[in-house]
C-alpha positions in Angstrom: 2.3 11.2 7.1 -1.8 11.3 6.6 -3.9 8.6 7.8 -7.2 7.8 6.7 -10.5 5.8 7.7 -10.2 3.5 4.5 -9.5 2.9 1.0 -12.3 4.7 -0.3 -11.2 8.1 1.4 -8.0 7.5 0.3 -8.7 7.1 -3.1 -10.6 10.3 -2.7 -7.5 11.8 -1.7 -6.0 10.4 -4.7 -8.7 11.9 -7.1 -7.8 15.5 -5.5 -4.9 15.5 -6.2 -3.2 14.4 -3.0 0.6 14.0 -3.1 2.7 11.4 -1.5 6.2 9.5 -1.3 4.6 6.1 -0.6 1.2 4.5 0.8 1.3 1.8 3.6 -2.3 -0.4 3.7 -3.8 -2.5 5.9 -5.3 -6.0 3.9 -8.3 -6.5 6.2 -10.6 -3.6 6.0 -14.6 -3.3 5.7 -15.6 -2.4 2.4 -12.8 -2.8 0.3 -9.7 -5.2 1.5 -6.1 -3.8 0.9 -5.8 -6.3 -2.6 -8.9 -4.5 -4.2 -6.9 -1.0 -2.7 -3.7 -1.9 -4.4 -5.2 -3.2 -7.7 -7.3 0.1 -7.6 -4.0 2.5 -7.0 -2.4 0.5 -10.0 -4.7 1.2 -12.5 -3.6 4.6 -13.1 -3.6 7.9 -12.1 -1.1 10.0 -9.9 -0.5 6.7 -7.5 -0.1 4.2 -10.3 3.8 3.8 -9.7 3.9 4.9 -5.8 5.4 2.2 -3.4 2.7 0.2 -1.7 3.6 -1.6 1.5 1.1 -3.9 2.7 0.4 -4.5 6.5 -1.2 -7.5 7.9 -1.6 -9.5 11.0 -1.0 -12.8 8.2 2.2 -13.9 7.4 1.3 -16.5 5.5 2.6 -17.4 2.1 -0.9 -17.1 0.1 -1.5 -13.5 1.7 2.0 -12.4 0.2 1.5 -13.8 -2.9 -2.1 -12.6 -3.3 -0.2 -9.1 -2.0 2.3 -9.0 -5.0 -0.3 -9.7 -7.4 -2.4 -7.7 -6.2 0.4 -4.5 -6.7 1.8 -4.3 -3.3 5.6 -3.3 -3.8 6.4 -5.2 0.0 4.6 -7.1 2.4 5.0 -6.5 6.3 3.6 -8.2 9.3 1.8 -6.0 11.9 3.4 -5.1 15.2 6.9 -5.7 13.2 7.8 -1.8 13.2 11.4 -2.6 12.4 10.5 -4.1 9.3 7.9 -1.3 8.2 10.5 1.2 8.8 13.4 -1.0 6.7 10.6 -1.5 4.0 10.0 2.4 3.9 13.5 2.7 3.5 14.3 0.7 0.3 10.6 1.7 -1.3 11.5 5.2 -0.7 15.2 4.7 -2.4 13.6 3.4 -5.4 13.5 5.6 -8.5 9.7 5.9 -9.1 8.4 6.6 -12.8 6.5 9.8 -13.5 
């Protein structure tokens, strides 16, 4: 597991060739929100097909819809550890395109 301070740092890791099995990203972050981050990841490159789980304090359907439109694989509310673990299990069981 690797934690970074924000989306710009995560994208720098991608550009340096870091390899991961999945991404868990907050929605509300300074500089670039999680929706923009997911769109940037999905634009192309080595992470484009990785599962991305949105982690948010918002649990409303509007946020869920925007997360899906932005390219998130799943959406989990903060503080629901069991849901996050279940989501990661499901996401990591899915085949990822090369």
